[in-house]
C-alpha positions as CSV (number, residue, x, y, z in Angstrom):
1,M,0.0,0.0,0.0
2,Q,1.4,3.4,-1.0
3,V,0.8,6.4,1.3
4,I,0.4,9.7,-0.4
5,S,0.0,13.0,1.4
6,D,0.4,15.6,-1.5
7,I,-2.0,16.3,-4.3
8,L,0.5,16.3,-7.2
9,P,1.8,12.7,-6.7
10,L,-1.8,11.6,-6.3
11,R,-2.7,13.1,-9.6
12,E,0.3,11.5,-11.3
13,Q,-0.8,8.1,-9.9
14,R,-4.4,8.7,-11.0
15,R,-3.1,9.5,-14.6
16,Q,-1.2,6.2,-14.7
17,W,-4.3,4.3,-13.6
18,Q,-6.3,6.0,-16.3
19,I,-3.7,5.0,-18.9
20,E,-4.0,1.4,-17.7
21,G,-7.8,1.5,-17.9
22,K,-8.2,0.8,-14.1
23,V,-11.6,1.3,-12.4
24,I,-11.0,3.4,-9.3
25,G,-12.9,3.1,-6.1
26,F,-12.8,5.7,-3.3
27,V,-13.6,5.5,0.4
28,P,-13.3,8.9,2.2
29,T,-12.9,8.7,6.0
30,M,-11.8,10.7,9.0
31,G,-9.8,7.8,10.3
32,N,-10.1,5.9,13.6
33,L,-11.3,3.0,11.4
34,H,-13.7,0.3,12.6
35,E,-15.4,-2.6,10.9
36,G,-17.9,-0.3,9.3
37,H,-15.2,1.6,7.4
38,L,-13.5,-1.7,6.5
39,G,-16.8,-3.0,5.1
40,L,-16.8,0.0,2.7
41,V,-13.3,-1.0,1.6
42,Q,-14.4,-4.6,1.0
43,E,-17.4,-3.4,-1.0
44,A,-15.2,-1.1,-3.1
45,K,-12.9,-4.1,-3.9
46,K,-15.9,-5.9,-5.4
47,H,-16.4,-3.2,-8.0
48,C,-13.0,-1.7,-8.6
49,D,-9.5,-2.5,-9.7
50,V,-7.8,-0.1,-7.3
51,V,-9.1,1.3,-4.0
52,V,-8.1,4.7,-2.6
53,V,-8.9,5.5,1.1
54,S,-8.5,9.0,2.4
55,I,-8.0,9.9,6.1
56,F,-8.7,13.6,6.8
57,V,-10.3,15.0,9.9
58,N,-12.2,17.9,8.3
59,P,-12.3,21.0,10.4
60,M,-15.0,22.6,8.2
61,Q,-17.7,20.1,9.3
62,F,-17.2,20.6,13.0
63,G,-19.2,23.3,14.9
64,P,-17.6,25.7,17.4
65,N,-18.6,23.5,20.4
66,E,-17.9,20.1,18.8
67,D,-15.2,17.6,19.2
68,L,-12.6,18.5,16.5
69,D,-9.6,18.5,18.9
70,A,-10.8,15.4,20.8
71,Y,-11.7,13.4,17.6
72,P,-9.6,10.2,17.8
73,R,-6.7,10.0,15.5
74,T,-5.2,6.5,15.1
75,L,-3.2,6.7,11.9
76,E,-0.7,3.9,12.5
77,N,-3.4,1.4,13.4
78,D,-5.5,2.5,10.5
79,K,-2.6,1.9,8.1
80,K,-2.2,-1.6,9.3
81,S,-5.9,-2.4,8.9
82,L,-6.0,-1.0,5.4
83,E,-2.8,-2.7,4.3
84,A,-4.3,-6.0,5.5
85,L,-7.3,-5.5,3.2
86,G,-5.1,-4.8,0.2
87,V,-5.9,-1.1,-0.2
88,T,-4.0,0.3,-3.1
89,T,-3.4,3.9,-1.9
90,L,-4.0,5.8,1.4
91,F,-4.3,9.5,0.9
92,T,-3.6,11.6,4.0
93,P,-3.8,15.3,3.0
94,K,-2.8,18.1,5.3
95,V,-5.2,20.8,6.5
96,D,-2.9,23.5,5.1
97,D,-3.1,22.0,1.7
98,I,-6.8,21.4,1.7
99,Y,-7.7,24.8,3.0
100,A,-4.7,26.8,1.9
101,R,-6.5,30.2,2.2
102,G,-8.1,29.3,5.6
103,L,-11.6,28.2,6.3
104,E,-13.0,31.7,6.1
105,Q,-11.8,32.3,2.5
106,Q,-12.6,28.8,1.3
107,T,-15.0,28.4,-1.6
108,F,-17.8,26.0,-0.4
109,V,-20.4,23.6,-1.8
110,E,-23.8,23.5,-0.3
111,V,-26.8,21.3,-1.3
112,P,-29.9,23.4,-0.6
113,G,-32.9,22.0,1.2
114,L,-31.4,18.7,2.3
115,S,-28.5,20.4,4.2
116,Y,-30.8,22.5,6.4
117,M,-33.2,19.8,7.7
118,I,-33.0,17.1,10.4
119,C,-29.3,16.9,11.4
120,G,-28.6,20.1,9.4
121,A,-31.0,22.0,11.7
122,S,-29.2,20.8,14.8
123,R,-25.7,21.3,13.3
124,P,-25.8,24.5,11.2
125,G,-23.0,24.4,8.6
126,H,-22.1,20.8,9.1
127,F,-23.3,19.5,5.7
128,R,-21.7,22.5,4.0
129,G,-18.4,21.2,5.4
130,V,-19.2,17.7,4.4
131,A,-20.2,18.6,0.8
132,T,-17.2,20.9,0.4
133,I,-14.6,18.3,1.5
134,V,-16.2,15.5,-0.4
135,C,-16.3,17.6,-3.6
136,K,-12.6,18.5,-3.1
137,L,-11.6,14.9,-2.5
138,F,-13.6,13.8,-5.6
139,N,-11.7,16.3,-7.7
140,M,-8.4,15.1,-6.3
141,V,-9.0,11.4,-6.6
142,Q,-11.3,11.4,-9.6
143,P,-12.8,8.0,-8.7
144,N,-15.3,6.0,-10.8
145,H,-17.1,4.8,-7.7
146,A,-17.3,6.1,-4.2
147,F,-18.6,4.3,-1.1
148,F,-20.4,5.7,2.0
149,G,-22.2,4.0,4.9
150,E,-26.0,4.2,5.2
151,K,-25.6,5.0,9.0
152,D,-25.1,8.6,7.9
153,F,-28.2,8.4,5.8
154,Q,-28.8,12.2,5.3
155,Q,-25.1,12.7,4.4
156,L,-25.4,9.9,1.8
157,Q,-28.5,11.6,0.2
158,I,-26.7,15.0,0.2
159,I,-23.6,13.6,-1.5
160,K,-25.8,11.9,-4.1
161,G,-27.6,15.2,-4.7
162,M,-24.3,17.0,-5.1
163,V,-23.0,14.5,-7.6
164,H,-26.2,14.8,-9.6
165,D,-26.4,18.5,-9.4
166,L,-22.8,19.1,-10.4
167,S,-22.8,16.5,-13.1
168,M,-19.9,14.5,-11.6
169,N,-18.9,11.5,-13.5
170,L,-19.0,8.9,-10.7
171,T,-21.4,6.5,-9.0
172,V,-22.1,6.8,-5.3
173,H,-22.8,3.6,-3.4
174,G,-24.6,3.4,-0.1
175,V,-23.4,0.4,2.0
176,P,-25.7,-1.0,4.8
177,T,-24.8,-0.1,8.4
178,K,-22.4,-2.4,10.3
179,R,-23.5,-3.1,13.8
180,E,-22.1,-4.5,17.0
181,E,-23.6,-7.8,18.2
182,D,-26.0,-5.9,20.4
183,G,-27.2,-3.8,17.5
184,L,-25.3,-0.5,18.2
185,A,-24.3,1.1,14.9
186,M,-20.5,1.1,14.6
187,S,-19.1,4.6,15.0
188,S,-15.8,6.3,16.0
189,R,-17.8,8.3,18.6
190,N,-18.7,5.1,20.4
191,N,-15.2,5.3,21.9
192,Y,-16.4,8.3,24.0
193,L,-19.1,6.3,25.8
194,T,-18.4,5.2,29.4
195,P,-19.1,1.5,30.3
196,E,-22.4,2.5,31.8
197,E,-23.4,4.5,28.7
198,R,-22.2,1.7,26.4
199,A,-24.6,-0.6,28.1
200,I,-27.5,1.7,27.4
201,A,-26.5,2.7,23.8
202,P,-28.0,-0.3,21.9
203,K,-31.5,0.9,23.1
204,I,-31.4,3.6,20.4
205,Y,-31.5,0.9,17.7
206,A,-34.0,-1.3,19.6
207,N,-36.4,1.6,19.8
208,I,-36.3,2.7,16.2
209,V,-36.7,-1.0,15.2
210,G,-39.8,-1.0,17.5
211,L,-41.1,2.2,15.9
212,G,-40.5,0.8,12.4
213,E,-42.5,-2.3,13.3
214,E,-45.5,-0.2,14.4
215,V,-45.4,1.7,11.1
216,R,-45.2,-1.6,9.2
217,K,-48.3,-2.8,11.1
218,G,-50.2,0.3,9.9
219,R,-49.8,3.1,12.4
220,R,-49.9,6.4,10.6
221,D,-50.2,8.9,13.6
222,F,-46.5,9.7,13.1
223,L,-46.4,12.7,15.5
224,A,-47.9,10.7,18.3
225,L,-45.6,7.7,17.5
226,I,-42.5,9.9,17.5
227,A,-43.5,11.5,20.8
228,E,-44.0,8.1,22.3
229,Y,-40.6,6.8,21.3
230,K,-38.8,10.0,22.3
231,G,-40.3,9.4,25.8
232,K,-39.0,5.9,25.8
233,L,-35.5,6.9,24.9
234,N,-35.4,9.8,27.3
235,A,-36.6,7.5,30.1
236,V,-33.6,5.2,29.8
237,G,-31.0,8.0,29.8
238,F,-30.9,9.6,26.4
239,K,-31.5,13.2,25.6
240,V,-33.2,13.0,22.2
241,D,-32.3,15.6,19.6
242,Y,-34.8,14.3,17.1
243,I,-36.7,11.3,15.8
244,E,-38.1,11.6,12.3
245,I,-40.1,9.5,9.9
246,R,-39.3,10.7,6.4
247,S,-39.4,9.6,2.7
248,A,-36.3,7.5,2.0
249,D,-36.0,9.1,-1.4
250,T,-36.4,12.8,-0.6
251,L,-36.1,13.1,3.2
252,L,-39.3,15.1,3.1
253,H,-42.3,14.4,5.3
254,P,-44.0,11.4,3.6
255,S,-47.4,11.4,1.9
256,H,-49.9,8.7,2.8
257,E,-49.0,6.9,-0.5
258,E,-45.3,6.7,0.3
259,T,-44.0,3.2,0.6
260,K,-40.3,3.7,1.2
261,L,-39.7,5.4,4.5
262,V,-36.7,6.0,6.8
263,V,-36.7,6.4,10.6
264,L,-33.9,8.7,11.7
265,V,-32.7,9.4,15.2
266,A,-30.1,11.5,17.0
267,A,-29.7,11.5,20.7
268,F,-27.1,12.4,23.3
269,L,-25.9,9.9,25.8
270,G,-23.9,11.9,28.2
271,K,-21.7,14.1,26.0
272,T,-21.8,11.7,23.0
273,R,-24.2,12.3,20.2
274,L,-25.3,9.1,18.5
275,I,-27.2,8.8,15.2
276,D,-28.9,5.8,13.6
277,N,-31.6,5.0,11.1
278,I,-33.6,2.1,9.7
279,Q,-35.4,1.9,6.4
280,V,-39.0,0.8,6.3
281,D,-40.3,-0.6,3.0
282,L,-44.1,-0.9,2.9
283,S,-44.4,-2.0,-0.7
């Protein structure tokens, strides 16, 4: 596995792959890799001749009171995990190269509508930071395929929207959420949980599964259903940011005829903000 930190040698390598007719897969990450990230790499290997993984903790997507400085950085362990999977190239750009003029002067990308709702309402500017860095990385790597986890369902829809709107020549793949044995969605932020919080954390998934089952059985009083499940999560120690039932295609509030839904949740457990979702197909 080659490790590249600068844009110029990455572009030279990309040009060589193009000459050789290679299909390029890309998995952008912020590092501190877990089995969920490695599952994206394995999926990329099914579709592509070469796989590029980036590790970059993106300051543009962190709010002023969020955990940028505390975000876990485990580069040496990450390298070993990626090498064991046969990753072709690890790209580790530096902040000064990505944002050479500083964050305040940086041209940004923003997907309207989708970026302002749900998580976007709770974290203003977050999805602007996500769309901007993903757009920049796509321009640097120029992949044929890119792979993202469905755990960040809203992020996935925003990236698909950006790729469509900006006429980018690549295919975005959503990969199902990887979970611990007790159902908790794998996330780097799970490392922040105390042992007591970790024991409670799987209830976030259990409750949205329960909510989804009620929808499958025919309940359509969504506001009452959401209030009920917020109460259940708050009662076991969460501080719920939101629970939403939305169209899986548009993330808008669903019509009565809608058959593909998604249940999305964000909740604090102590200082840790956990997100999760499940898709509910009524067709």
